[in-house]
C-alpha positions in Angstrom: 92.9 113.8 116.8 96.3 112.2 116.6 97.5 110.8 113.3 98.0 107.5 115.1 94.2 107.3 115.5 94.0 106.7 111.7 96.3 103.7 111.8 95.0 100.1 111.7 97.1 97.5 113.6 100.9 97.6 114.5 100.1 98.4 118.1 103.4 97.1 119.5 105.5 99.2 117.1 103.5 102.3 117.9 103.8 101.7 121.6 107.6 101.5 121.3 107.8 104.7 119.3 105.7 106.6 121.8 107.8 105.2 124.6 111.0 106.4 122.9 109.6 110.0 122.8 108.4 109.8 126.4 111.8 108.5 127.7 113.7 111.0 125.4 115.4 108.0 123.8 114.6 108.7 120.1 117.1 107.0 117.8 118.7 108.9 114.9 117.8 106.2 112.3 115.0 103.7 111.9 114.2 101.1 109.3 110.5 100.4 108.8 110.4 97.1 106.9 107.3 95.5 105.5 105.3 94.8 102.3 103.9 97.7 100.3 100.6 98.7 101.6 101.2 97.3 105.1 100.9 100.7 106.9 104.6 101.6 107.5 104.2 105.0 105.6 101.3 106.0 107.9 103.2 105.0 111.0 106.3 107.0 109.8 104.1 110.1 109.3 102.5 109.7 112.7 105.9 109.3 114.3 107.1 112.4 112.5 104.1 114.3 113.6 104.7 113.4 117.3 108.4 114.3 117.1 107.5 117.7 115.6 104.5 118.5 117.7 104.7 121.9 119.3 103.1 120.6 122.5 105.6 117.7 122.8 102.8 115.1 122.8 104.0 111.5 122.4 101.2 111.1 119.9 101.1 114.5 118.3 98.2 116.7 119.3 96.9 117.1 115.7 95.9 120.7 116.5 99.0 122.9 117.0 100.6 124.8 114.1 103.4 122.3 113.6 100.9 119.3 113.5 98.7 121.1 111.0 101.8 121.8 108.9 102.8 118.1 109.1 99.3 116.9 108.1 99.2 119.2 105.1 102.8 118.3 104.0 104.1 121.8 104.6 106.3 121.3 107.8 109.8 122.6 106.9 111.3 120.1 109.4 109.8 117.1 107.7 111.5 116.1 104.4 110.6 113.4 102.0 113.5 112.2 99.8 112.2 112.2 96.2 114.0 110.7 93.2 113.3 110.9 89.5 114.7 107.5 88.5 112.3 104.6 89.1 115.0 102.0 89.4 117.3 103.6 92.0 117.9 106.4 94.5 121.3 107.7 93.7 124.0 109.4 95.6 123.2 112.8 94.1 119.6 112.5 95.4 120.7 112.0 99.0 123.5 114.5 98.9 121.2 117.2 97.6 118.2 116.5 99.8 119.6 114.9 103.0 123.4 115.1 103.5 123.6 118.8 102.8 120.3 119.8 104.2 120.7 118.0 107.5 123.4 120.4 108.6 120.7 123.2 108.8 119.1 123.2 112.2 115.3 122.7 112.6 113.2 125.7 111.8 110.6 125.1 114.5 111.2 122.6 117.2 113.5 119.9 118.6 113.8 117.5 115.6 114.2 117.4 111.9 112.8 114.3 110.2 113.8 112.7 106.9 111.6 109.9 105.4 113.1 107.8 102.5 110.4 105.8 100.8 111.3 102.8 98.7 114.7 102.8 100.5 115.6 99.4 99.0 116.3 101.4 95.9 119.3 103.2 97.5 122.4 102.5 95.6 125.5 101.4 97.5 127.1 104.8 96.9 123.9 106.5 98.3 123.9 104.3 101.4 127.6 105.1 102.0 126.9 108.8 101.7 124.1 108.5 104.3 126.3 106.3 106.5 128.7 109.1 107.2 125.7 111.2 108.5 124.3 108.3 110.6 127.8 107.7 112.2 128.0 111.3 113.4 124.4 112.6 113.3 123.3 116.1 114.5 121.4 115.8 117.8 118.2 116.8 116.2 118.2 114.5 113.1 115.9 111.5 112.6 116.1 109.4 109.4 113.4 106.9 108.6 114.0 104.3 105.9 110.8 102.7 104.5 111.4 99.5 102.7 109.9 96.2 101.5 113.3 94.5 101.7 115.7 95.4 104.5 118.2 92.9 103.2 119.2 95.4 100.5 120.9 97.6 103.1 124.6 97.5 103.9 125.4 95.8 107.2 126.9 99.1 108.4 123.6 100.8 107.8 121.6 98.0 109.5 123.8 98.1 112.6 123.1 101.8 113.2 119.4 101.6 112.8 116.5 100.4 114.9 114.5 98.0 112.6 110.8 97.4 113.0 109.3 94.6 110.9 105.7 95.4 110.0 103.6 92.2 110.1 100.3 91.6 108.3 97.3 93.1 110.1 94.7 90.6 111.2 92.0 90.0 108.6 89.2 90.7 111.2 90.7 94.0 112.1 90.9 95.1 108.4 87.4 94.0 107.8 86.0 95.8 110.8 87.8 99.0 109.8 86.7 99.1 106.1 83.1 98.3 107.1 83.1 101.2 109.5 84.9 103.7 107.3 83.6 102.8 103.9 80.1 101.5 104.7 80.4 98.5 102.4 78.5 95.2 102.7 80.1 92.6 105.0 80.7 90.1 102.2 82.5 92.7 100.1 84.6 93.7 103.1 85.5 90.1 103.8 86.7 89.6 100.2 88.8 92.8 100.3 90.2 92.0 103.7 91.1 88.5 102.6 92.5 89.6 99.3 94.6 92.3 101.0 96.6 89.6 102.8 97.2 91.7 105.9 97.9 95.0 104.1 95.4 97.7 105.0 96.6 100.0 102.2 95.9 97.2 99.7 92.4 96.7 101.1 91.6 100.4 100.8 92.9 100.6 97.2 90.7 97.6 96.3 87.6 99.3 97.6 88.4 102.4 95.5 89.5 100.5 92.4 87.0 100.3 89.5 89.4 98.0 87.7 89.3 95.5 90.6 85.5 95.4 90.3 85.8 94.5 86.6 88.5 91.8 87.3 86.3 90.3 90.0 83.2 90.3 87.8 85.1 88.7 84.9 86.6 86.0 87.2 83.3 85.1 88.8 81.6 84.9 85.4 84.3 82.4 84.4 84.1 80.4 87.6 80.3 80.1 87.4 80.3 78.8 83.8 83.7 77.2 83.0 82.5 73.6 83.5 80.0 74.1 80.7 82.4 75.8 78.3 83.5 74.4 75.0 87.0 75.0 73.7 85.8 78.0 71.7 84.5 79.5 74.9 87.8 79.0 76.7 89.6 80.8 73.8 87.2 83.7 74.2 87.8 83.7 77.9 91.6 84.0 77.3 91.0 87.0 75.1 88.9 88.6 77.9 91.5 87.9 80.5 94.2 89.5 78.4 92.7 92.9 79.2 94.1 92.3 82.7 97.7 91.5 81.8 99.1 94.2 84.2 97.0 92.9 87.1 96.8 89.2 86.1 97.9 88.0 89.5 94.8 89.7 91.0 92.7 87.7 88.6 94.4 84.4 89.5 94.2 85.2 93.2 90.4 85.5 92.9 90.2 82.1 91.3 92.4 80.6 94.1 90.2 82.2 96.7 87.1 80.8 95.1 88.5 77.2 95.1 89.7 77.6 98.7 86.1 78.4 99.5 85.0 75.3 97.6 87.5 73.2 99.5 86.5 74.7 102.9 82.8 74.2 102.3 83.5 70.6 101.1 85.3 69.9 104.4 83.2 71.9 106.9 79.8 72.5 105.2 80.0 75.9 107.0 79.0 79.0 105.2 80.2 81.5 107.8 83.9 81.4 106.9 83.5 81.7 103.2 84.8 84.7 101.3 82.2 84.3 98.6 79.3 83.5 100.9 77.0 85.4 98.6 77.7 82.7 95.9 76.9 79.8 98.3 74.7 78.0 95.8 77.4 77.7 93.2 80.1 77.0 95.9 77.9 74.1 97.2 77.3 72.7 93.7 81.0 72.8 92.8 82.0 71.3 96.2 79.7 68.3 95.6 81.0 67.8 92.1 84.7 68.2 92.8 87.1 65.8 94.4 89.7 66.9 96.9 92.4 65.9 94.5 90.7 67.9 91.7 90.6 71.1 93.8 94.2 70.7 94.8 95.1 70.3 91.1 93.3 73.5 90.3 95.1 75.5 93.1 98.5 74.1 91.9 97.5 75.0 88.3 97.0 78.6 89.4 100.4 78.7 91.0 102.0 77.2 87.9 100.4 79.9 85.8 101.8 82.6 88.0 105.3 81.0 87.8 105.0 80.8 84.0 103.9 84.4 83.6 106.7 85.6 85.9 109.1 83.7 83.6 107.6 85.5 80.6 106.0 82.4 79.1 103.5 83.3 76.4 100.5 85.0 78.2 97.7 83.3 76.2 99.3 79.9 76.5 99.8 80.2 80.3 96.2 81.3 80.9 94.8 78.7 78.5 96.6 75.9 80.3 95.3 77.1 83.6 91.7 77.3 82.4 92.0 73.8 80.9 93.2 72.6 84.3 90.2 74.1 86.0 87.8 72.6 83.4 89.3 69.1 83.6 89.1 69.0 87.4 
């Protein structure tokens, strides 16, 4: 089985990469640009497997000695640039692991591949060190930059790379994949796929996350009961929400998804497109009791809360104001 077979979406990019191998027109440097969790890491590994395949397959055969090495992370011709600092990838990192090493010819086949994850963290000095290599690359070298922000690269780096922008994967494609691979109920798959916002890696991490289950349960408990809460209950809810400070945006996103469902049902009366279709009785009740303006105010209130939290406004105050907005509307 080819490593490409495990990838969801990005068909156009994969087709171009395969074609470059088939036509013997592999570039020496690529930038894979897209949000974290979008699948660019998997495509990079699949491309590397194909380049290093002993049989010369445009997909990688998945069976030869070199493909097995790549899959297990033991192929000496596939290098991942690692760095100890969380904030940056420095010039010493790239000199030690790439600039010096790239002069050594491949151990096995035709190519030697370097993958730099979080490449937006490359310092200017590190980029300049790599630039000299890209300007006069060895014939066998392929460098793949993985980034969530290609604008951080020097223009001289950008001009020498082929850039592929990874777009969000369609929600229906993600949903079909996680139902098939993880055997979860359709309504759960729909929620994970919607919440992932086109990022397959995000959807998979949500399925596996016990913390996300707790966040969802706490959010739904709040949403079912908030209109009956007294002030003391809201204060208690703020305390409960404070457990999720690190993932507070996930909590707020669930609330926004809920009220988008309320709004959608109010407009269409259609259950089929709801994310929380298993909560239809409560969705129907809130849709009948809420005005369009009220729902819009709630959604705006959630965005304001995110902005306040990003600006380091007091956590409890930001959440309390958001909950009061929901209760009042």
